[in-house]
C-alpha positions as CSV (number, residue, x, y, z in Angstrom):
1,I,-2.1,-51.1,10.6
2,Q,-0.8,-54.0,8.6
3,Q,-2.7,-52.5,5.5
4,A,-1.1,-49.4,5.6
5,V,2.3,-50.7,6.0
6,T,1.6,-53.5,3.0
7,G,0.4,-50.0,1.2
8,G,3.8,-48.3,1.9
9,A,3.1,-46.1,4.8
10,D,6.1,-45.5,6.7
11,F,4.2,-44.8,9.8
12,V,0.5,-44.8,11.3
13,D,-1.0,-41.4,12.8
14,L,-4.4,-42.3,15.5
15,N,-6.1,-39.2,14.6
16,C,-8.2,-38.2,18.3
17,G,-8.9,-35.1,17.1
18,C,-11.4,-35.1,14.6
19,P,-14.7,-33.1,16.0
20,I,-17.0,-34.5,13.4
21,Y,-20.2,-35.8,15.2
22,D,-20.3,-38.7,12.6
23,V,-16.9,-39.9,14.1
24,T,-17.9,-39.0,17.6
25,R,-21.0,-40.5,18.4
26,R,-18.9,-43.5,17.4
27,G,-16.6,-43.2,20.3
28,L,-13.6,-42.3,17.2
29,G,-12.3,-39.4,16.9
30,S,-11.9,-36.8,19.3
31,S,-14.3,-38.8,21.7
32,L,-11.0,-41.0,22.6
33,L,-9.6,-37.9,24.5
34,R,-12.3,-38.5,27.4
35,S,-10.0,-41.4,28.9
36,P,-6.8,-41.2,28.8
37,T,-6.5,-44.6,31.0
38,K,-8.7,-46.4,27.5
39,L,-6.8,-44.2,25.3
40,H,-3.3,-45.5,26.9
41,K,-4.5,-49.2,26.7
42,L,-5.1,-48.4,22.8
43,V,-2.1,-46.7,22.0
44,K,-0.1,-49.2,23.3
45,G,-2.2,-52.2,21.3
46,L,-1.5,-50.4,18.5
47,V,2.3,-49.7,19.0
48,D,3.0,-53.5,20.6
49,G,1.2,-54.9,17.1
50,S,3.0,-53.1,14.5
51,D,6.1,-53.0,12.6
52,V,6.3,-49.0,12.0
53,P,6.0,-46.6,14.4
54,V,2.8,-44.7,15.8
55,T,1.9,-41.5,16.1
56,V,-1.3,-39.8,17.6
57,K,-2.9,-36.6,17.1
58,I,-5.2,-34.8,20.2
59,R,-6.9,-31.8,21.0
60,L,-6.8,-30.3,24.6
61,G,-9.6,-31.7,25.3
62,C,-13.8,-32.4,24.6
63,E,-15.0,-29.3,26.1
64,A,-14.0,-26.1,27.6
65,D,-14.5,-27.7,31.2
66,T,-12.6,-31.1,30.7
67,I,-9.3,-30.1,29.3
68,N,-6.9,-33.2,30.3
69,C,-4.4,-32.4,27.1
70,L,-1.2,-32.8,29.5
71,E,-3.1,-36.3,31.1
72,N,-3.4,-37.4,27.7
73,V,-0.1,-36.7,26.5
74,K,1.6,-38.7,29.7
75,A,-0.5,-41.8,28.7
76,I,0.4,-41.5,24.9
77,R,3.7,-41.6,25.8
78,E,4.1,-44.5,27.8
79,A,2.1,-46.0,26.0
80,G,5.1,-46.0,23.5
81,A,3.7,-43.8,20.7
82,S,7.1,-42.1,18.2
83,A,5.5,-38.4,18.4
84,I,2.2,-36.9,19.4
85,T,0.5,-33.8,18.2
86,I,-1.1,-31.4,19.8
87,H,-4.3,-29.2,18.2
88,A,-4.4,-27.0,20.9
89,R,-8.4,-26.3,20.9
90,T,-10.8,-28.3,22.0
91,A,-13.3,-30.6,20.2
92,Q,-15.9,-28.4,21.0
93,Q,-13.8,-25.4,19.8
94,G,-13.9,-26.9,15.9
95,Y,-11.6,-23.8,14.4
96,S,-13.1,-21.0,16.3
97,K,-10.9,-18.9,19.3
98,E,-7.4,-19.0,18.8
99,A,-5.6,-22.0,20.0
100,N,-3.7,-22.4,23.1
101,W,-0.2,-23.0,23.3
102,E,0.7,-22.7,26.7
103,L,-0.6,-25.7,27.4
104,I,1.7,-27.3,24.2
105,R,4.7,-25.2,26.1
106,Q,3.4,-26.8,29.3
107,A,3.4,-30.5,27.4
108,V,7.3,-29.8,26.3
109,V,8.1,-29.1,29.6
110,E,6.6,-32.1,31.6
111,S,7.7,-34.7,28.5
112,K,11.6,-33.7,29.4
113,E,11.1,-33.7,33.1
114,E,9.7,-36.8,32.7
115,G,12.4,-38.6,30.2
116,Y,10.7,-38.4,27.5
117,G,12.4,-35.1,25.3
118,H,12.9,-37.9,22.7
119,V,8.9,-38.0,22.1
120,P,8.9,-34.9,19.2
121,I,5.7,-32.7,20.4
122,I,4.3,-31.4,17.5
123,G,2.3,-28.3,17.6
124,N,-0.6,-27.3,15.7
125,G,-3.2,-24.5,15.3
126,D,-3.9,-21.0,13.6
127,I,-0.6,-21.2,11.3
128,L,-0.4,-19.8,8.4
129,T,3.2,-17.9,8.2
130,Y,6.4,-19.6,8.5
131,Y,7.7,-16.6,10.9
132,E,4.5,-18.0,13.5
133,A,5.6,-20.9,12.7
134,R,9.1,-20.2,14.1
135,R,8.1,-17.6,17.0
136,R,5.6,-20.4,18.2
137,M,8.5,-23.1,18.4
138,D,10.4,-21.0,19.7
139,E,7.8,-20.0,22.5
140,T,7.0,-23.5,23.1
141,G,9.6,-26.0,21.9
142,A,7.7,-28.0,19.8
143,H,9.8,-29.7,17.6
144,S,8.0,-28.9,14.6
145,V,4.2,-27.6,13.7
146,M,1.3,-29.0,12.1
147,V,-0.5,-26.8,9.6
148,G,-3.9,-27.8,8.3
149,R,-6.3,-24.7,6.9
150,G,-3.1,-22.7,6.4
151,A,-1.8,-24.8,4.0
152,L,-5.2,-25.4,2.4
153,T,-5.2,-21.5,1.8
154,K,-1.4,-21.4,0.3
155,P,0.2,-24.6,-0.8
156,W,3.3,-23.7,-1.3
157,I,3.3,-22.8,2.6
158,F,5.9,-25.8,2.7
159,K,8.2,-23.8,0.6
160,E,7.9,-20.6,2.8
161,F,9.0,-23.3,5.5
162,N,11.9,-24.6,3.6
163,D,13.1,-20.8,2.3
164,N,11.9,-19.1,5.5
165,A,10.6,-16.3,3.6
166,T,7.0,-15.1,1.8
167,W,6.1,-16.1,-1.8
168,S,3.9,-13.8,-2.8
169,P,2.6,-14.9,-6.6
170,T,0.6,-13.2,-9.0
171,A,-2.8,-14.1,-9.8
172,K,-1.2,-16.0,-13.0
173,E,1.3,-17.7,-10.6
174,R,-1.5,-19.4,-8.9
175,V,-3.4,-19.9,-11.6
176,Q,-0.2,-22.2,-12.3
177,V,-0.2,-23.8,-8.9
178,Y,-4.0,-24.4,-9.0
179,R,-3.6,-26.2,-12.7
180,T,-0.9,-28.5,-11.2
181,L,-3.8,-29.5,-8.3
182,A,-5.8,-30.3,-11.2
183,N,-3.6,-32.1,-13.0
184,Y,-2.5,-34.6,-10.1
185,M,-6.1,-35.0,-9.9
186,K,-6.9,-36.3,-13.1
187,E,-4.1,-38.3,-13.1
188,H,-5.1,-39.9,-9.4
189,F,-9.0,-40.0,-10.6
190,G,-8.2,-40.4,-14.4
191,D,-8.9,-38.1,-17.0
192,D,-12.6,-38.9,-17.4
193,E,-16.2,-38.0,-16.8
194,M,-15.7,-40.6,-13.7
195,G,-12.6,-39.0,-13.1
196,R,-14.3,-35.7,-13.1
197,K,-17.0,-36.7,-10.8
198,K,-15.0,-38.1,-8.5
199,S,-12.6,-35.0,-8.5
200,W,-15.9,-32.6,-7.5
201,N,-15.8,-33.7,-4.2
202,F,-12.3,-32.0,-3.6
203,L,-11.7,-29.3,-6.4
204,P,-14.1,-26.8,-6.1
205,W,-14.2,-27.1,-2.1
206,H,-10.6,-26.5,-2.4
207,F,-11.3,-22.9,-3.6
208,E,-13.2,-22.2,-0.2
209,F,-9.6,-21.8,1.1
210,L,-7.6,-21.0,-2.1
211,S,-9.9,-17.9,-2.1
212,R,-9.1,-16.4,1.1
213,F,-5.1,-16.1,0.5
214,S,-3.9,-13.0,1.3
215,P,0.2,-12.2,0.9
216,Y,1.3,-11.7,4.9
217,P,5.2,-10.3,3.9
218,E,7.1,-10.9,7.5
219,E,8.0,-6.7,7.6
220,E,4.8,-5.6,7.5
221,F,2.9,-8.6,9.5
222,A,5.5,-10.3,12.0
223,I,4.0,-7.9,14.8
224,Q,0.0,-8.0,14.2
225,S,0.6,-12.0,13.9
226,I,1.8,-12.0,18.2
227,E,-1.3,-9.9,18.3
228,K,-4.0,-12.1,16.3
229,P,-2.9,-14.8,14.3
230,L,-2.8,-14.4,10.7
231,I,-5.5,-16.6,9.5
232,Q,-8.2,-15.0,12.1
233,N,-8.1,-11.6,9.8
234,R,-11.1,-11.0,7.9
235,I,-9.9,-10.7,4.0
236,S,-10.8,-7.4,2.1
237,L,-11.4,-8.3,-1.3
238,P,-8.9,-7.0,-4.0
239,E,-9.5,-4.3,-6.4
240,G,-8.2,-3.9,-9.9
241,D,-7.3,-6.9,-11.6
242,P,-10.0,-8.7,-12.6
243,L,-8.3,-12.1,-12.3
244,D,-7.1,-11.5,-8.8
245,I,-10.9,-10.5,-8.0
246,L,-12.2,-14.0,-9.5
247,L,-9.9,-16.0,-7.4
248,A,-10.9,-14.5,-4.4
249,N,-14.5,-14.5,-4.9
250,R,-15.9,-16.7,-2.1
251,N,-19.1,-18.2,-4.0
252,S,-19.5,-21.7,-4.0
253,D,-21.0,-21.3,-7.7
254,A,-17.9,-19.3,-8.4
255,H,-15.3,-21.9,-7.1
256,D,-17.3,-24.6,-9.5
257,A,-16.7,-22.2,-12.3
258,I,-12.9,-21.9,-11.5
259,A,-12.8,-25.8,-11.4
260,S,-14.0,-26.4,-14.5
261,I,-12.0,-23.9,-16.4
262,L,-8.9,-25.7,-15.0
263,W,-10.1,-29.2,-15.4
264,E,-10.7,-28.4,-19.4
265,S,-7.2,-26.7,-19.4
266,S,-5.0,-28.4,-17.4
267,S,-4.0,-31.0,-20.3
């Protein structure tokens, strides 16, 4: 924590939601959810030793038959955490099946009933549009939402939240956004061969998500989003515009080629 504070961090987040085996096998990530008592002790120790707020991100539990979200929320808030984010799936689910926002609603209600309504509950899972975020907050009472894959698919999702409107960029406008991403990586990693090598851990990979983009204006998709989260839709390949077709290509070789073009032309 001290290292984070020295680096300028405004708060520190303990991620108890990561389901990756290399993390959980060492007793980290979502494996920390197995014992609310131990998690309480860990969070309290962090809070007591920190000069900045400590927040915690959790999942509903480790497996479907060991869901203990409400117990963990209670343990975390009583340990003094400043906010709690709940990814409404178990670690076993990963990102499959729909997120269960009902348990987020229950966590909000219980927190208020037990005098912890001042501790923000942040909902997470299947958010791709501003209107899905708005509806989930209205339905559950969550203070805010966190987005993951939605932001990877369309980085302008935060603009949509702010504007309360869908932005449906053309292929050329999306390329401008992607060029900005390439420029940021050049600035961070360096505009040389070593910088490119480091950036290649991220830039081509990012197009696995960027290639999934599809516009979902509220007037056309609001009802459908209630029936099924839009992020789970199968994306139909576009027709006509060659640039649209290229940007929607899900092949990793295409992603590498697009990243190379952006890298070479982004200066």
